[in-house]
N, C-alpha and C positions, 0 to 999 in steps of 0.2 A: 401426748399419749391419749388414745381414745378411752372413753369412760368404761367401755366393756372390757378393756384390758386391765383397768384399775380394779374392777369389781371381781376380785379373785374368788372363785367358787370353792376352792380347797387348797390346802397346803400339804406338802409331803416332806417328812423328815424322819429321823431316827430318834427313838426315845428309849432310855435304859429300861430293861425289863423290871428292875427293882423299883423304878419310879412309877411305872404303870400299876404294879401290884400295891404299892403304897397308896396311890390314888384310890384304888378299889377298896382297900381296907378302911380308908377315911370316908368313903362314900362320895368322893369327888368324881369317880368314874362308875357309872351304874348302867344297867340295862333298861331300855324301854320295855314297858310291860308286855308288848307284843312278842318279845323274844321268848321262845319256849325253853324248857329245861334242857340242860346239856346232856349228851348221850354217849360220850366217848367211853370205850371199854378199856380194860387194864392194859392190853397190848398196845393200844394207841398212846396211852399216857407214858408207858415205858419208852416207846419209840420217840415221843416228843422230848422227854427228858434227856435221852441219849443224844438227840440232835443238838440240843442246846449245849450239852457238855462238850460237843465237838465244834461248837460255834457254827453249826450248819444253819442255813436260813429256815425259818418255820412259817414264812408268809407274813403278809402285812396285816395290821388291824386297821379298822376304819371307825372313826368317832365323829360325832356331831356335837359341835359346841352349842350349849343350851342358851336360852335367852330370847328366842324368837317367840313373841306372844301368839303367832299364828300356828306354831308347831309345838304344842304342849302335849307331852306324853307323861303318863304316870310312870315314875321310875321305880325300879326295884334293885336292891343291891345284888352284886354278883354272888352266886351261891357260896355259902361258907362265911361271908362277911357278917359280922355282928356289930351293929351300931347301937349306941346307947340311946340315941334319939334320931328321928328322921332327919336326913341330910339332903339338901337340895344339891343335885350334882352339877358339876361344871361341864361334864361331857357325858354323852350317851354312846355306848359301845354298839355299833351297828353290825360289824363283821369281826369275827375272832372270838365270839362268845365261848365256844368249846375249848379253844386253846387257852384263853385267859382264865376261864373257870378251872380247868385242869391244873394250870400252873399255880393259881392262887391256892387251891386246896393242897397241892403237893409241896409247895415251897414256902407258903406264908401262913399256914394254919397247922396247928398241932393235932387237929382232929383227923380221924381216918377219912380217906377220900372215898365217897360213894361211887361205885363203878359197876362194871359187869365182867365176869370171868369169861374164859374161852367158850363156855357152853351157854353164854347168855344169861347166867344167873346173877342176881344182885350180889355184890361183894363190897367190902370196905377194906381199903388197903393203905399201907404206908410205904414210902419209897426211900431206898438207901443206895449209896454208891459204895461198891466194894473197892477198897483202896488197892489191894493187890491186883485185881482184874483191870482197874482203870489205868494203872501205870504199866501194865503189861502190853507192849506194842503188838503182841500177837493175839491178844484176847479180843473178843467181839464185845463192844461196849453195850450193845442192845441186849445180847443174850446173856452176858456174864457180868458186865460192869454195873448196870442199873438193876437193882433187886427189888421186887415187889413182895411184900409180906402181908399176912392177914392182920386184922384189927388188933389181935393180941400180941402181934409182933413175933409170932412163933410159926415156923414151917414144920409140919409134922408128917409122919407117914404111919402105915399100919393102923389106920383108923384112929389116929391121934395118940396112939400109945408110944410112938417113937418121935422124939424131938430132934429134927435134923438141923435146925438153925434157930437159935434163941437170941432175940434182940430186945427183950422185954425190959431191960434196964440199961443205964448208961455204962455200967461195968461190963455187961454182956456185949454191947456194941464195941467197946474198946478192945475187948479180948479177941474178937474175930475181925476187927478192922473194917467195920461197916459204918459209914458216915451217914447220919440221917439228913436227907435233903430238905426237910422242912425247917432247918436252921441255916441253910447255906447262904441266905441273903441277910442274916442277922449277924453282924460282925462280932458282937459280944458273945453270943452263944457259940459261934464257930471258934472264937478264941478259947473259951472254956473247954470245949471238946478237944481242941488241939493240945491244951496243957495236960488234960487227962490222958490223952493218947501218948504224948511224949513221956509222961511220967509212968504210966502203968501198962502201956501197950506191950504186945509180944515182941521178943527179940531184944537185941542190944539197943541202947539209946541212940547211938550214932546211926544205926540201921533204921530206927524209927524216924529220926529226924530227916534222913534222906528220903524215906518213903513219903513223909508228910510234905516236904518241899515239892517233890514230883507230883503228888496228888493235887496240891494247890494249883500248880501250873496246868495240870491236865483237866481238872474239874472245877475247883472253887473259882478261879479267876474267870473262866468262860461263863459261869453263871452270873457272877457279880458284875461283869463288864458287858453282858450281852445287850445288844441294841436291837430293838424291834422296829421294823419299818412301820411308820404310822401315817395314815392319811386322815386329815382333819377337815371335815366339811364345815363350811362357814355357817354361822347361825342364821343367815338369810336364806338358807336352803328351804324351798317350799315342801309342804307335807307330802305331796304326790311324788316329788323327786326322791324324798327319803325312802318311800315305799319301793320305788323303781330301783334305786341304787341297792337297797337291801336284797331284792330278788336277784339282781345281776351278780352280786358278789357272794351270796349265801352259798356256802359249800357244805352245809350240814345235812343236805338231802331233805329238808322239811321246808316247803314253800310257805311264804307269808301271804295271808289273805287280807283284803281290805277290812274284813270284819275285825281281825285282830288289831290292826292299826287304829281303826275307829274306836275299838274298845279301850285302847290306851289313851286316846284323845278324850273320850267322855269321862274316863276315870279321873282326869285332872279336875273335873267338876263334881267328883264324888258320885258318879252314876256308873253302876256296874252293868255294862251292856250285855255281858255274857249271861248274867243272872236273868236279866230282862228277856233275852232271847230264849233261855231255857224255860221260863214260865210260858212264853208264847208257844214254843214248840210242844209243850205238854198238851196244849189244846188240839194239836194235830195228831197225837199219838193214836187216837181211835180211828184214824183214817189211813189204812195201809197204802193208799195211792199217794200219800204225801211223805212216805218214809224216806225218800231221797231229797226232799226239799231242804235246802241248806240256809244257813244264816246269811250268806252272801246273796242268795236269791231274794231273800226278804228285804235286805238293804237296797237292792236294785228296785224293788217295787216302791219302797218308801221314797227313793230318790226320783223315780219317774213322776210320782204324784206331787212331790215338792217342786220339781222343775216345771211341771205343767202349770201349777198354780202361779208360779213366778212369771212364766211366759204370758199367761192370760192376764195377769195383773198389769204387765207392761203394755200389752195391746189395748186393754181397757183404758189405760192412762194416756192413750194417744200415740204410742210408739208404733211404727210400722212393723209388720210381721217379720221382715228380714232383719230388723234391728233389735228385736226382742230376744231375750235369752232363749236358747234352744232347750227343748225337752230332751233329756239325756239321762242315761244311767251308766255312763262309762266310768272307769276307775277314778279318774280325776274328779268327776262329779259326786260320786259316792263319798270320796274323801273330803269333799267340801260340805257335806251334809252337816248342818248345825244341830246342836242338841234340841233347840226349839222346834226345828222342822221334824226331827225324829219323833219328838213327843206329840206333835200335832197329828202326824200321819200313821204312826205305828199301829194304833188300835184299828183304824180304818183298813189298813193293809191286812192285819190279822183276820178281821172279819171277811175280807174279800177272798183271802186264801181258803178259808173254810167254805165259802160259798162256791168256790171252784169245784169242790168235791161232788155235790149233786149234779153239776153240769157234766163232769167226767163220768159219773155213774150212769147218767142218761145216755152216754155214748158207749156204754159197756166197757169202760176202763176202770178197773177195780183195785189194781195193785200197782206199786211203783215199778215193778219189773215189766209190766205191760204198758206203761206210759210211754208213748212214742218219743216225746221230748220232755224231759224234766224242765229244760230251759223255757219251754213255751208256757209254763205256769206263770212266769214273770209278766208277760204282756196280758195273759188271760186274767189274772187277778187284778192287774192295774185297770183293765177295762171294766171289770165288774165293780171295782171300787168307785170309778167315776160314774158309771151308769146307775149304781144303787139298785133299789127294788125294781126299777124300770126294766132291768135286764131279764127279769123273770117272765115277761110277756112272751107269748109264743112267736110273735113276729120278729122280735129282736133276737130271741133264742135261735130261730132259723138262720138269721144272718150271722150270728156269732158262730153257729155250727159250721156254716160254709167257710168262714174265715179259718176256723180251727183246722178243718180237714184239708184245706188248700195248703196250709203250712205243713201238715204231716205228709201228704202224698206228693207235694212239691219238694219235700225234703229241704225246707227252707231254714232250719234252725241247727244245722250241723257244724257251722263254723263260727266266725265272729258275728255276734248277734245283737250287740247293744244298740246299733243304729236301727235295726229292724224292730227291736222292742219299742223304741221311741216312735217310729213311724206307725207301728200297729196301734199304739195307744191313741194317737191323734186321728189316724185314718178311720179306724173302726168306730170310735165314738162319734166322729163327724158323720160317718155313713149311716149309722143306725139312728142317730138322734135328729140329724138335720138333712138327711138325704144327700149327703155329699158324694164325691166320687168313690168309685169302687176302690177299696184298700189295695195298696201296692202289693201286699202279699198275695192277694187273690189274682190280680192281673199278671203277676210275674210267675206264678206257679204253673208248672206243666207236669203231666205224667205221661211217660212213654209206655205204651201198652207192653212192649217187650221187656220192660223192667220186671214184670211178674216172674220171668224166667230166672232172674238173678236174686230174687228175694228168698233166702233160704234159712236165715237165722234171725234171732232177736236183735242182732247188731244193727239192723235196719229199722228206722222209725216206720217206714211204710209197711214192713212186715207185721209189726205190732198193730199198726192201724187197721190192716185187713182183718187181723184176728178179732179186733174189737167190733168191726163192722159186721162180721159174720154172726157174732153173738147178738148184736143189736137188731139185726134183721130177722130175729126169731128163731135162730138155730136152736134146735132141741137136742137133748142128750139122746144118743142112739139107744141106750138101754132103758132109761126111765121115761123118756118122752117129755121130760120137764123142760120148759124154757130155761135158758142159762141166764139167770139174773144174779145179783150180787150174793144172794144166799146160796144158790146152787154152786156158784163159782168157788166159794170158800169151803162149803160143806162137802162137796164132791171132788175137790182137787181137780178142777177143770184146767186143762192145758191144751196146747196145740200138738196134734199128732197126725201121722200119715193116714190117708184114706185107703189107698193101695199100699199095704205094708211094705216097708223097706226091703224085707227079705223076699217078698213076692216079686218086687221090682227087679232085684238082683237076679233071682232065679229065671226071670223071663226077659232078661236082656234090656231092661229099661235103663238108660243112662242115669247115673246118680244125680247129675245136675238137674235133670228133669224130674226125677223121682222125689228129690228133696225140695223142690220149689214150693212156694206157698200155694200154688194151684192144687197140689196134691196133699194139702193139710187142712185140718179144720179143728174146731174146739170139741174135745172129747174128754169125758171124765176118766180118772185113773183106772177104775174097775172095768169100764167098758174097753179101755185100751188093752188091758190084760186079756180080756175075752177075745178081742180081735187077734192078738198075737201076730204071727207072720203069715196067716192064711190068706187065701184068695178071698176077695169080697163076697163072692157067692157062698162060700163056706161059712164065713163069720156071720153073714146076714142070716143064714139058715140056723146057725147056732143060737143067735140072739132070739130068733122067733121061738125056737124050741125051749130054751132055758127060761125065758121070761113070759112066754105065752103071748107074744106080740103077733097080731094079725099081719099078713104080708102087706095089705093095703095101708095099714097104719105105719108100718116100718118104712114103706115107700114115702109116705108123707113126711116122716121124720127126716129121711135122707134128703128129700127135696128142700126141707127148711135150711139145709146147708148149701143150697145151690148146686146140688149134685143130681145127675140123672140116675134114678135107681135102676133103670133097665140096663144101663151101661155097667153098673156094678154087678148086677145079677148075671151078666154075660162075661164078667171079667174083661170088659172091653176098655182097656186103658186109653186107647186113642180117642174113642168117642167121648169117654168121660172127660179127658183132658181138654179136648177141643171145646166142649160145651161149657165146662167150668171156667176156663180161661175167659171166655166172653162174659160169663156171669160176673166174675170178679171185676173185669173192666167196667161193666155197667154199674156195679156198686160204687166204684171209685168215681165215675162220672157223676153219679147222683149226689155223692157227698160233696164233690168239688163244684158242682153246678156248671160244669164245662166239659167238653169232650176230651178224651185222651188223645194223645198224638199217636198216629200210625205211620209205619214206614211206607214209602211210596209204592213198593212192590207188594205190600200187604202180607208179608211173611212173619208178622209179629207172633202169631199163633202157630207153633210148629206142626200142629196136627190138624189144621183146617184143611179139609179136602177140597178138591176142585169142583165137587158137585154142588148142586144148588142147596143142599140141606145137610145138616149134620147127621141126619138119620142114615145117610149113605156113606158115612165116614168109614175108612178101611178099618179092619178089625185087628190089625197088627202094626205095631210101630216099626 
């Protein structure tokens, strides 16, 4: 037999539900601390209990046998379990948390079960089985057989004045024949309840005995003999495999992140990664541009820096480059991050993220919703961390700026990006420090001029990039004439709006795809946009001049600061305006990328370019 056949990765069998819950109660089965709180509502719990009472399958659970020193997670008991002292678990529950938690609380705990009602409100419930309904072959087990009652075990109506069902005492339970499911797996408690029911229950004794026998067969035995399919992962399972397996089997609708898994790993060394991240994140709170920067992004930066140092160390020790460890921030590499590496690089990474803010502000990117790619913060901060203060020099900044905009307008960070992050860090550092080859992100990036026609919303990084470039190139507010800097951006609620208003375009037969393209938009403050309204440009320009006392020549200069021909606006000449501004925006992009945009062979990228030698002779109607 081959060794790989002997090295079994998992076993699959069935385990009594009662044994699983006993293990949970003893702390032998616990949750890894990356598992989040259970979220099942009351209806789900009733349905789960009804399924077990019918011996229907409820799905498998997956556990990980503990003992692997490379896979150490901080454990926590299943909710509702009360341990006198910390207990080292034998198994970690990877899949089935919500089912096992619901079942433990409903069947193995006398405390009310925290859940949510049908309106999503917090509730605390106890669960019963109606003897009469459960032995009635025509009754619905889920609707009638399993009964959910409030914490005080009373169901009321008329704003609490009328008690419809009272199960607050053992005598009351017996009287109406409702068996408490929180004792169904406790043989002694069930026997006591049985004796009380046979002695004091409603009806004749023979009738009660017959009912009880039928109820035991219909409900009690299915619970006490219920077998749960159980998959047990071997303790040799590596950490990254645990993470991947959990994501594949998780049915709770809440995805696991490497941050949560690493948090559980570091917790085994009494380091609270979540608290550490919250302290670092508080340093970013005064920078709106970092509002969407997440813990996982931060860990990728730390991992890039740690793996870069490891690679450089191997090369310095005489190893050839192709044999040295790779620079990487893929999931498996983040999960391999040691506490020592984190503590070494976390402060440097934090400082680098903060230093990314003035760079972004210099490019007129002030808020997270205007950031073309949040993901590009990872290589940007990593590069700044390695370059240190050297990155503040104008020469290096110009190169860094070119790399940044090639990534944006080449739309290079929209898919799987970890490999690009690693390449960027090495390529850009080598390029700016040692005159190495042009970074691959720059050489691979391309911008097709006709792409301007399809940039219509903030969903595109290039759309947001053009918005920033327009502000950076000195775009002034139409009404105030002030340059749009970080203060004006926030004080005046600057946003991107139509130049030829949407209503005017609709009224004049301009196709919506053209009217809504970024060519017909620019940065305008909220008050100015209200003044513009839906009027023709010549009308709103005249209104701005009259209301704010702006000289026509000055307003023309303001309009030109947005790359717009003021004469085309004053003539309401959409065709001439669009043709000219299309070329202006293409030129802006070419300047930022340091390379020409791609044009179609027949030169029809710009839909309103005339056949004449000059845009001055463009036709006046689309």
